[in-house]
N, C-alpha and C positions, 0 to 999 in steps of 0.2 A: 504494500500500500504506500502511496506517496502523498505529499502535501496537496496534490491536486485532486485527491479522491473526493467523491461526493460525500456529503454528510451521512453518518449512520444514524438510524432513528432512535437515539437515546438508549442504546443497549447498555445496561449497567455493567460496570466492572465488578468482579468478585469482591465482596466486602471483607477482604483479608489483608494482612500486612506481613511484611517479612523482614528478615535479616539476612546478611550475606556472609558466608564464610570466605576467608582469604588464605592465600598461600602462606606457607611457613616463612618465617624470617621477617615478617612485617608486624610491627606492633603499633597499637593505637594508644591514645591517651588513656591513662588509668582512671581518671575521674574528671567530673565537671561540677563546679560549684554553682553553675548558673541554673536557674529554674525556668521552666517553659510555660508560656501561655499559648492559647490556641485560637485558631479561626473560629472554633465552635462558640466561644464566649461572644465574639462579635456577632456571629450569625444568630445566636439566641437572643442577644440584646436587641437586634432588629426584630426578631420574631415576637418576643413577648411584650414589646412596647406598643403593640397595636391594641389600644385600649378602647376603641370605638367611642361611644358617647360619654365615657367617663373621663376623657382627656380634657377636662376643664377644671377651673378653680385650683384648689390646693394640689390635686394630683398632677395637673399639668405643670404648674410652677415648680413643684418639688422635683419631678422627673427632669424637667427642662434644666433646672439648676444643677443636676447631677452631671450632665453631659459636658465634657471638655472638648474643645475643637481647636484646630490650627488652620491658618489660611495658606494652604499649599499653593493655590493658584497665584496669589500675590507674590509669594517667595520665588516661584519658578519663572514667572513671566511668560513671554510668548515663545521662548526657545524650547519647544516641546514637540513630541510627535503629534501629528494631526489626529483629531478625533475621527474615528471611523463611524460614519452615520449609517449603521446597518441594523439598529435595534438592539445590539448587544451592549454589555457593560463590563468593564474591567475594574476590579477592586483590589488594592494592595492591602493585605492584612498582616500586621506585625504583632508578635508577642515579645515585649521587651522585658529585660531582667533588671529593671531599676531596683535599687536596694532601699529606696526611701519609703517612709510611711509604714503601712501594714505589711509591705513586701519585705521589710528588713529581716524579720524573724524567719521568713520562708527562704530568703536569699542566702542565709548562712554567712553573711559578711557585713562589714560596716557600710554605712550610708556614705559613700564617697562622692555622691553626685553623678556618678557615671552610669551608663546603661548600654546594653547591646541588644540588637534585634535577633534574639536566639531562635525565633520562629518566623518564617516569612513565606507567605503564600499569595499567589496571584489567583483570584477567583474570576473566572470568565463566565458571565451569565449570557446564555445564547438568546438570540431573538425569540420572542414569545415567552421567555422566562419560565420554561418548563424543564430545562436541564442546565447543568453547569459543568465546567471543568475546573479543577483546582491544581495548580502547579506549585509544588513546594521548591524553595530555593535553599540548598544547604548552607548553613551559616559559615562553614569552613571553606567555601568556594573562594579561590583566589581570583580577584578581578582588578580591572583598572577603573578606579573611581573617577568620575568626571568632576570638573569644577562645579561647586554648588553653593547656593546662598540659602542660609537657614531662615526660619520665620522671624528672627530678630534682626535680619538684615546683614549678618556677618557672612562674608564670602570665604569659602574654604578651597584651597588649591587642589588640583588634581593629584592623585597618588596612584602608583602602579604596583601590582602584585600584593595588594592588601586583601584581608578577608572581607567577605561581603558584609558581615555584621558590623564592621568598622564604620560603614557609611552612616548608620544611625547614631553610633557613638560620637561621630565627628560633628554632624550637622542636623541630627534629629530627623523628624518626619520628612521635611522637605528634601533633605539630602538622600534619604532612603528612596523616596519616590524618584528623584532625579537619576539615581543609580539604576533602579529597575527599568526606567524608561530608556536609559542608555544601553542597557544589556539587551533589551527585547525589541526596541523600536516601537513599542506599544504605549499609547497614552493611558495612564491610570485615571479613571473617571472619579474614583473615590478612594478614601484612605480610612482604615480602621486599625486602631492600636489597642491591644488587649493587656489588661493588668492581671497577673496570675493569682493575686490574693482574691480578687473578685471572682475569678474563674473557680477557685476552690469553694467559695461560699455559694456560688450559683449551683454547683453540683449538689451541695447539701440541701439547698432550697428545693431542688428538683426531686430530692429523695434518692439520689444515687443514679448510676448508669450501669446497665447490665452488659457485660462482655464475656466472651468465652476465650480462654487461653488454651492453645493446643499443646503448649509446653510449659514446664515450670519456669517462673521468672523470679529470680532472687537477686536483689541489688541493695546492699546495705547503704550505699550512698544516697539512694532515694527512698529508703525505708520501705521497700516493697518486697513482699514475699508471697507469691501466688502459686498455688498448685495448679496443674493443668485442670481445666474445668470451667464451669460457669460461675461468675461472681457478680454481685452488685456492689460496685465501688463507690465509697463516699468521696467527698471532696479531696481529702488528703491522699487517699489511695489513687484517685484519678490523676492528681497532679504528679504523684510518683510514677504512674504508668507513662504519662506523656513526656516526662523528663528523663527516664532511665535510658542509659546508653551502655550499661555494663551487664544488665540482666539478660540480654538477648544478643545473639550474633557476635560480631567482632568488636563491639564497643564503639562503633563509628556513629556519626550523626545520621547516616543514611538509614540505619535500622530504626533509630528513634523517630525519624520522620514518618516512616511507614506505620509505626505504632500510633502516632498522632493522627494519621489519616484514617485508620480503622476506628479510632475512638471518636473522631468527628462524626462518622456515619452512625455509630451507635448512639451518640448523644442526640443527633437530629431525629432519629427514630424515637428516642425516649421522650423528647419534647412533644412529639405528635401524640403520645399515648398517656400523658399525665393529666389531661383534662383541664388544663389551666384556664381555658376560655369559659368553663362552667363554674369556676371558683374565683370570684373577683379579688378576694384577699390574696390568694396564692398568685394570681396574675400580677397584682400590684407589687408583692414582695419580690417576685422574679424580675419585674421591670425595674424596680428600685435598685436591686443588686446589679443587674446587667448594665443599666445606664451609668452606674458609678464605675464600672469595670472597663469602659471603653473611652478612647479619644478618637474623634472623627475629623474629617476635613470639614471646613466651614459650611459646605453645602449640605452636610448631614447634621449640623450642630444644633438641632432643635428636635423636640418630640415630634412635631408635625412632619418634618422632613424625614426623620428616621422611620416614622410610621409609614409614610408613603413608600420609602425604600423597602421596608419590610413587606408591604403588600405585593411588591414586585418579586419577592423571593419565596413567599410562603407556598407557592405551588411546586417548588423543587423538592422532591423526596431524595433520600439517600441513594435509592436505586437508580436515580437519574443524575448522579454526580460522579464524574470520572476523576479519579485521583492519580496524579503522576508526580514524579520528581524531576526537576530539570536535568536533562542528560549531562552526566559528568563522568570523568575518569579520575582515578587517583593520580595525584601529582607525582611524576617519576622522581622528583627531587626531594619530596617529603610526603610519605604515605599518610601523614596526619592531616593532609589537605587534599582538596579536589579541585579540578579545573573544568570549566564548561566545555563540553564537546560541541563546538560551534555548528558543525554541519547538521548534527541531529537536533540540537536546540533550535536551529532555524526552522526545522519542520514543525516544531511546537509553536513558535511565534507566528509563522505564516498561517497555521491552522486557526489560531485565535484571531488574527487580523481579519481573516476571511470568514469567521464565524462557523468554522468547520470542526468536526471531531478530530482530536489529536490522533495521528496515525500510530499504530503499534511500532512501526519501524523507528519511531523517534527514540524509544528507550531500549530496543533490542541491542545486545552486545555492549551495553554500557554498565558501569558500576551500579547505576540506579536500578537496572532491570534484572539483577541476579539475586533476588531475595526469595526466602522461603517463609511461608505463612506461619505466624505464631499466635495471632489474635484476630478474632472476628466479632462482629456484633452478634448478640444472642437473639 
């Protein structure tokens, strides 16, 4: 299949996730102190904030006051890819590892004012808003970061051979968006940033998320110890699952990304079955938690805007969400890093630009595409 293939009719990818074994003689990092946040928090924030007729008075102003926003358009100006007017939307979702506030005790370190985008996903919503593709970008990808101006007006010079997540650490949201647009040639229509402390509380408010592990997962670093089987994970356990990189596979970021992707599907299914729309108090509690957990671009920075955005997403089920990781290979000079495989990545970007299904050829034969399933939604 090629990038010129016709769209496939929303055929779901298997809701599984994997890790990759590697040849002897290569070693990965032994631990990571960073905690992860997920697309799912942002997705759920959009979903549960649709309050219908109750979106007035105290409820409106309380939720509206929760939402933090940044003006990406003003920071980046006109030097950006052209918006493709085909009915699709592209959203950059980041999970940052800021050590401030309630994140400090989860982050396991001091509040030094720094942060990294440890989780990054491009969500492409197809025309008609009935299906979506999600492309994860490994944080350890070595890239050339472009010149970028942050939302405070400070310009940061270009840098070569730096890790992808350094973009957010250097210039925040605007620099992260600029870097993604430079890598892909695709304009990001919206931006959502997720706070992992809010993610943990959101899972608890939902009553947990059910997943099935096909292998034992044991990772003292993330305080996670799961036997193979079906589990209903609380917020702390869910956070441990999506941040573990030692309990599965070779300890790389690629295995963790696939855990995150499987968990997203499980959570989306869970939200659809908890009956929040028939329980106004539970809906409000979830909306309150979710809106506190996200930072948006200024176009989504109000309850009304976020609700309109959510209405455009609520028809997408997990079975119509294709999850892939940006095609990469291990860096020959440093097996703890990866580099984008440009030819195959271009198949992904061209598919999204033209609102087409991502071809299987884009991930075949890459480090991304050699995983074995260990987690699925129940």
